[in-house]
C-alpha positions, 0 to 999 in steps of 0.5 A: 345262636344270634346275638339277642338270644346270647344276651338273654341267655347270659342275662338269665344266668347272671340273674340266676347267680344273683338269686342263688346268692340272695337265697343263700343269705336269706337262708342263713339269716333265716336259720340263725334267727329261727334258732335264736327265737326270742333274742330281742327280749329285754332281759337277754339283751341287757341282763348281766347274768350269763344264764338265760334261765336266770333272767339275764343275757349278754348286756356286758358283752353287747356293751363291750362290743359297742365300746370296742367299736367306738375306740377302734374307729377313733384309732383307724378312721383318722389313720385310714382317711389320712393315709388315703389323702396322702396316697391320692393327693401327695404321693409321687410314683417311685420306690417309696410309694411301692413299698406303701402299696405293698405294705397295704396289700400285705396287711389286707391279706393278713388272717385275723388270727395272725393279727391277734397273735401279734397283738398278744406279743406286742400289745399284751405281753410287750407293753405289760398291759395284759388283756385289755379293751384297748389292746383289742381295739388296736388289733382290729384297727390293724385289720381295718386300716387297709380297707379304709385307706383304699376306700378313702383313696378311691373316694378322694380320687373320684372327685372331679379334677376340674373342681380341684383345679377351680378351687386352686385357680381361685387362690385356695391352698392345696390343704384348703382345697382338700379340706373344703372341696375334696373331702366333703365331696368324697364323704359319702363313699368314705362314710360308707366304708366306715360303716362297713368296717364297723360291721367287721369290727363288731363281728371280729372274734379271732383277733380279740381272743388273744388281745381283749380276753375271754372274760367279762368282769362285772361293770359298775355303771354308776356315775361315781365309778366312772374313773375306777378300775371296774368302770365300763369306760376304762379301756385297760380292762378285760373286755369279752365281746359278743362274738368271743362270747359266742365262741366261748359258749360253743367251745366250752359249754360250761353252763346248761343252756350254753347252746340257747344263749349262743343261738340268741347271741348269734341272732343279735350279732347277725342283726347288728351286721345287717343294720351296719350294712343297711345303714351304709347304703342308706346314709351314704345316699342321704349324705351324697344328696346333701352335698350334691344337692340331688333329689 
C-alpha cells in the first residue's frame, strides 16, 4: 500500500469518526427537542407555576440560572484571568510555581459532587448562610477557575513576544504593556473561554444541590422590593436553578406532569448550552477581527 492510498484511507477514517460524533450529538439534541416539544411557549418559559397544565412553567428557575451565571462569572473571571496573567508574565520556575500548577490540575480533576459537598461544609454550614445563591456561585466558581486560568495563560502566552518587547522598548512599563497590548490581543481567546465556562455554569447541577438548594421561593419582581428578603436580586436566598429543577422532577416526581415539565426544561437547557457554544465561536471571531484589523 503506497503513501497516497494510506493517506486517503486514514483521511476517510478520520472523517468517518468526525461524522459519527456529529451524528451522535445531532441525535441526542434532536431526541431531547422532540420529547420537549412546545418548550418555547411563553407560559412555560416565563410562568411562575410549576405545573404545565396550570399555565405556568420554569420562569423562576430560568431567572435563577441566569442570575447564578452572572454572580459566578463576577467571581471567577477576575480570579481566573488574574491567575493567568501571573502564570504567563510574572511567575518563575521553581517550587512555588510547581505547587500552583499541581493545585490547578487537582482542582480541574475534582468531581462536581465533591465540590458541592465542600460547599455544603464551608459555604452553607460553616458560614451559617444556609442554602443561598451566593453559596452556589462560589461552588461553581471553584469548578471553573482551573479552565479559565489555563485559557487565560495560553491566550496571553500566544501574544507575540516581539509586540511585548516593542512596547517595553518604547518606554511602557510591564503593567502598561499587559493592560494596553497583551490583554487586548488575548481577549478573543479569553472571551471564548468565558462563554464556554458560562455553558458549564448554566448546566451544572451536582454542586448546586448542596449549596443553592432545591427550592424556588416565590420572588417579587416589583421595584419596591429590590432590597427585601424575597427580592429576586438577593444573593442570600435559596435558588433552585433549571438543571437542579430537572433533577428534582425526575427523582421525586411529586406532580402529575413532572415528566412533561422535565422534558421541556431539558430542551431549554440544551438550547441554552448550544447558544453559549455558538456565541463562543462567533463572538470570538468578531472580537479577533476588531483587534487584529482582519476581514
